[in-house]
N, C-alpha and C positions, 0 to 999 in steps of 0.2 A: 222606323220611328213611330209607327202607329201605337205602340205600347207606352210611349212617353206622354206626359201631360202636354197640352197645347203650349204652355209657357216654355217648357224645356225644348219642345220641337222648334219654337221660334228662336230660342237662344242658340241652338245648334245651327239653324239655318243662317242667322244673322252673323254668327262668328265665321262660318265658312265664306259667306258673302264678303265680309270685311277683309279676310285674308286674300281672296281672289281680287277684290278691288285694289288692294295694295300692290298688286303686281302690274297694274295698268301702266304706270310710269316707266317700268322697265323696258317696255316695247319702244320707247323713244330712243333707246340705245341701239336700235337695229341699223342705223346708218342709212335710213330711207327717209325721203321727204315726208314731213308731217301730212301733206296732202294725200300721199299714197297710203300712209298708215291709217288716216281717218276714213278714207273712202273704202278701203278694204275691210276695216273694222265694221263700218256701217253695212256694207254689202253682205258680209258673211253673217253678221248678227241678224239682219233682216231675213236672210234665207233660213237661218235656224229658227227664228221666231215664226216664220211662215209655216214651217213643218210642224212646230208645236201647235199652232192654231188649227191646222188641218186635222191633227190627231185628236185635238180636244173638241172637235165638232164643226170645223169650218169657220169661215169668216166672210164678212161683207165689207164693201167699201164704206168709208166713213160718211156720215151725213153731209150733205152739201154745205150746211151752215158751219161745219167744223173744219172744212178742208183748208180754208185760209189760215186758221189758227194752227193746224198741223204743219202747214208749209212754213209759217213764221217760226214755230218752235224748232222745226228741223233745221232751219237756217241758223238760228241762235246756237243750237247744239253743235253744228258744224264749226262755227266760230270758236266755241268753247274748246272743242277737241283740238283744233288746229293750233290755237294759241298755247294750249297746255303742252302738247308734244313739242312745239317749237321752244317753249321755255325749258323743257327737259334737255333739249339738244344744245341750247345756248348756255344755260346756267347750271345744269345738273339736276338730279332727281330730288335732292333735299330742298333746294330753293323752289323748284317748280311745285312740288307737293305742298310745301308750307305756305307759299303765296296763294295757291288754290284754296287751302284750308281757311283762308280769310273770307270766304264767300258769305258767311253769316253777317259780316259787317255791311256788305253791299245789300244784303236782304233787308237789314234794318233800315238802311238809308232809303231803299225803295218803299218799304212799308210806311215810313214817316212821310215820304213825299206823296205817295198815292192815296194814303188814307187821311192825309192832312191832320196828323196827330202829333203830339209832343212825345219825344222819346223818353223812355223811363230812365231813371238814374243809373240802373244796372246796365242798360243798353249803352248809355254814354260811356260809362267806365270801361266796359268790355271793348267797345269800339276804339277808344283811345289806346287801350293796351295793344290791340291788333295793329293800329297805325304805328305805334312806337316799335313793336316787334318787327314789322316789315322793314322799318328804317334800319334796324340792325343787320338785315340781310344784304343791304346795299353796301358793297365794299368797293371803293374806287380802285384799289389795287387788284382786285380779282376781276374787275370788268364785268360783273354780273348784273349791272343795272338794267340792261336790255332784257335779260332773263326774268328779272323781278317784274318789269313792266309787262312782259307777256303773261307771266303767271297771274298778275292782278287783272289783266284783261280777261283771262280765262275765268277767274273767280267772278268778275262782274257779269260775264256772259252766262255763267251758271246760275247766278242769282236771278237774272232776267228770265232764263229758261224755266226756273221753278215757278216764278210768278205767272208766266205765260201758259204753263202747262196745267195750272190748277183747274181751269174751266173744263179741260178735256176729261179730267178724272170723273166729272159728274155724268158724262154721257158714254164713255168708252171704258172698256176694261184695261188694266195696266198692260196686259199682253198686246192688245191691239194698238194702244198708244205707242209703245216701244217699237212695234213692227212698222207702223206708218212713219214715225219720226226717223228711224234708221233708214227706211227707204228713201225719204226726202233727202237726208244727208248724202246718201250714195249718189243720187241723181244730181244734186247740186254741185258736189265736188268733182264728179267724174270728168267734166270737160276740162278742168284745170290740170288733169294728169298729162295732157299733151304738151304742157308748157313747163312742168316742174320736174325736178330730179334731185337726187338719184332715185331710181325706181327699183323695186325688188327684182333681183336677177338670179339669185341662188334658190334652189328648191327649199332649203331650210328657211329662207325668208318667208316663203309662202306658207310653210307649216306654222310659223309663229303668227302670221297674220290671220290664218284660219282659227288658231287658238284664241287670239285676241277678240275676234268677232263672236265665236261660238261660246267660249267658256268665260272669258273676262267680261264680256258684255251681255250676251243673251242669257246664259245660265246665271250669272251674278244678279241680273235684274229680277229673274224669276225667284231666286232665293230670297231677295230683299222683300219682294211683295208677299211671298209666302210667310215670312217672318212678321211683316206688317199686319197681317190678319190675326196674329197671335200675341203681339207685343204692342206697347205704345209707340207712337211715332217718335217721341223724344228718345226712347231707348234705342230704337233702330238707327236713328240719326247719329246718336252718340257712338255706336259701334262703327258705323261707316266713316265717321269723322276721324277715326284712327288710321285712315289711309296713309298719312305721312309717316306714321310710326312703322307700319309694315313695309312701306316702300323704302324708307331709309335703312331698315333692318335687312331687307333683301338685297339692296344695293351694296351694303357692307359685306354681306356673305358672298355674293356672286361676283361683284366687281371690285371688292376691297376698297370701297370708297369710305372715307372718314369725314366727320363733320367737325367744324371748328367750335370753340367754346361759345362764340357769339351766336352761331347757328343753333346750338343746343338751347341757349337762353331764349332765343327768338321762338323756337319750337314750343317751349314751355308756355310762353306768353300767348302765342297764337292758339294753341290747342286749348289752353285753359279758358281763354276768352271766347273761343268758338263754341266750346261745350256750354258755356253760360248762355250765350245767345240762342243756341239750339234749344236749350231747356226752356227759355223764355218764349220762344216761338211755338214749340210743341205742336207742330202740324206735319202731316205727311209730306215727303219731298220726292220729286223725281230724281233719278240718278244720272250721273254723267256717263 
């Protein structure tokens, strides 16, 4: 890729990252407890990132003043991942990814509250569109209200995670932030594994979990930050926000899942409104 312009390099990297990101929800179909999925994802990601850090020149422990922030962001990340995979298992890939895609709405709410500012008219309109679209996903006959609730909890946790991680980016490299946060997730969730199930029992389960941690998490994060050094934050966020599109496409190809007309309408509203809010925000964002 060194012969390509920096812009083209960034576009190639962010497109690959977006496709990889779109496969994350598929791992919720493994038939394994979300706690096991999340802990193994974080553990294998942390190991992969540790190897990368060592190859790139070593690493030091984070400064004492940042350790509490890293622990808090790791805890929030764990909640985000657990609720996301639980939503996949309860309501399916389409509902889980679309409700997660509503996270820009929660980001705006947090910004308005924390900065004590008035929301812009475009933010209000886009937020109302997201609220209405999420309402379309709740079908009493399908019984997916619990899955929608879990997906929204995942989106809220991700918005909190983005806010809490901003300070870390001023003092640590993205590689080290991801490494320490994944390590915290692995440590926090590990004690829960003694009390939850089902656990991975087949060799193929472990293969998928290793891929989830190393490729879908560690590699995808590095591609994202590689692209972020060459493209604008809004451009990168826009590509990554296509996760529901790729996830639903992969689910249709691999699992023959179809989506209803109301789900398609909801997807159009959520994605359109989320793109609008991401453009308005126009800041770098940590990835789930």
